[in-house]
C-alpha positions as CSV (number, residue, x, y, z in Angstrom):
1,M,7.2,13.8,-27.5
2,P,10.8,13.4,-26.5
3,T,12.8,10.4,-27.5
4,I,15.1,8.5,-25.2
5,S,17.5,5.7,-25.8
6,V,17.8,2.8,-23.4
7,K,20.6,0.3,-23.6
8,L,19.4,-3.2,-22.8
9,P,21.3,-6.5,-22.6
10,D,20.4,-8.8,-25.5
11,S,18.6,-11.2,-23.1
12,M,16.3,-8.5,-21.8
13,K,15.5,-7.3,-25.3
14,A,14.6,-10.8,-26.2
15,R,12.3,-11.1,-23.2
16,I,10.6,-7.9,-24.1
17,D,10.2,-8.9,-27.8
18,E,8.7,-12.3,-26.6
19,A,6.3,-10.8,-24.1
20,A,5.2,-8.0,-26.5
21,A,4.5,-10.6,-29.2
22,K,2.4,-12.7,-26.9
23,L,0.4,-9.6,-25.9
24,G,0.1,-8.6,-29.6
25,I,1.7,-5.2,-29.1
26,T,5.0,-3.7,-30.1
27,P,8.1,-3.9,-28.0
28,H,7.9,-0.1,-27.7
29,A,4.3,-0.2,-26.4
30,F,5.4,-2.9,-23.9
31,M,8.2,-0.8,-22.6
32,V,6.1,2.4,-22.3
33,G,3.4,0.4,-20.4
34,A,6.0,-1.0,-18.1
35,I,7.5,2.4,-17.4
36,E,4.0,3.9,-16.8
37,R,3.1,1.1,-14.3
38,A,6.4,1.7,-12.5
39,A,5.7,5.4,-12.3
40,Q,2.2,4.8,-11.0
41,E,3.4,2.3,-8.4
42,D,6.0,4.8,-7.2
43,E,3.4,7.5,-6.9
44,L,1.1,5.2,-5.0
45,R,3.9,4.1,-2.7
46,R,4.8,7.7,-1.9
47,S,1.2,8.6,-1.3
48,F,0.7,5.7,1.0
49,V,3.8,6.7,3.1
50,Q,2.6,10.3,3.2
51,D,-0.9,9.1,4.4
52,A,0.7,6.9,7.0
53,L,2.9,9.7,8.4
54,V,-0.2,12.0,8.5
55,A,-2.1,9.3,10.4
56,R,0.8,8.7,12.8
57,N,1.0,12.4,13.6
58,K,-2.7,12.7,14.1
59,T,-2.5,9.7,16.5
60,L,0.3,11.2,18.4
61,R,-1.5,14.6,18.7
62,S,-4.7,13.0,19.9
63,G,-3.1,10.4,22.0
64,K,-5.9,8.0,21.1
65,V,-5.5,4.4,19.9
66,Y,-7.6,1.3,19.5
67,D,-6.6,-2.1,20.8
68,G,-6.1,-4.4,17.9
69,K,-7.5,-7.5,19.6
70,E,-10.7,-5.5,20.5
71,V,-11.0,-4.3,17.0
72,A,-10.6,-7.8,15.6
73,T,-13.1,-9.2,18.1
74,Y,-15.6,-6.5,17.1
75,L,-15.2,-7.1,13.4
76,R,-15.6,-10.9,13.8
77,A,-18.8,-10.3,15.8
78,K,-20.2,-7.8,13.3
79,L,-19.5,-10.2,10.4
80,A,-21.2,-13.0,12.2
81,G,-24.3,-10.7,12.7
82,K,-23.9,-10.6,16.5
83,P,-24.7,-7.5,18.5
84,V,-21.5,-6.0,19.8
85,A,-20.4,-2.7,21.3
86,R,-17.8,-0.7,19.3
87,P,-14.3,-0.6,20.7
88,R,-13.4,2.5,22.6
89,P,-10.3,4.5,21.9
90,R,-7.7,4.5,24.7
91,Q,-5.1,7.0,25.7
92,L,-1.9,6.1,24.1
93,A,0.2,6.5,27.3
94,S,-2.2,4.5,29.5
95,Y,-2.5,1.8,26.8
96,S,1.3,1.5,26.6
97,R,1.6,1.1,30.4
98,R,-1.3,-1.5,30.4
99,R,0.3,-3.5,27.7
100,A,3.8,-3.5,29.5
101,A,2.2,-4.9,32.6
């Protein structure tokens, strides 16, 4: 396992020591955990952005969109146990023109 050196301000080191002590772990374990969480968050963020770009491209290729108000109305009715028809996808271009009017 490689070793790295990190220079920290005294105030940060004190905060790490205090937090680690409260958790009953070593400052090293605290820092390793913090770095692990930061790496996981970065991976999740990049995955989220990639998924969003794929979904955007799929929407642009299909030209189909759902009206947000119709979807919200549908979900509220479903949660209330009311019978309701599913919203229908609309063509992106016609939806854009309709919204602009």
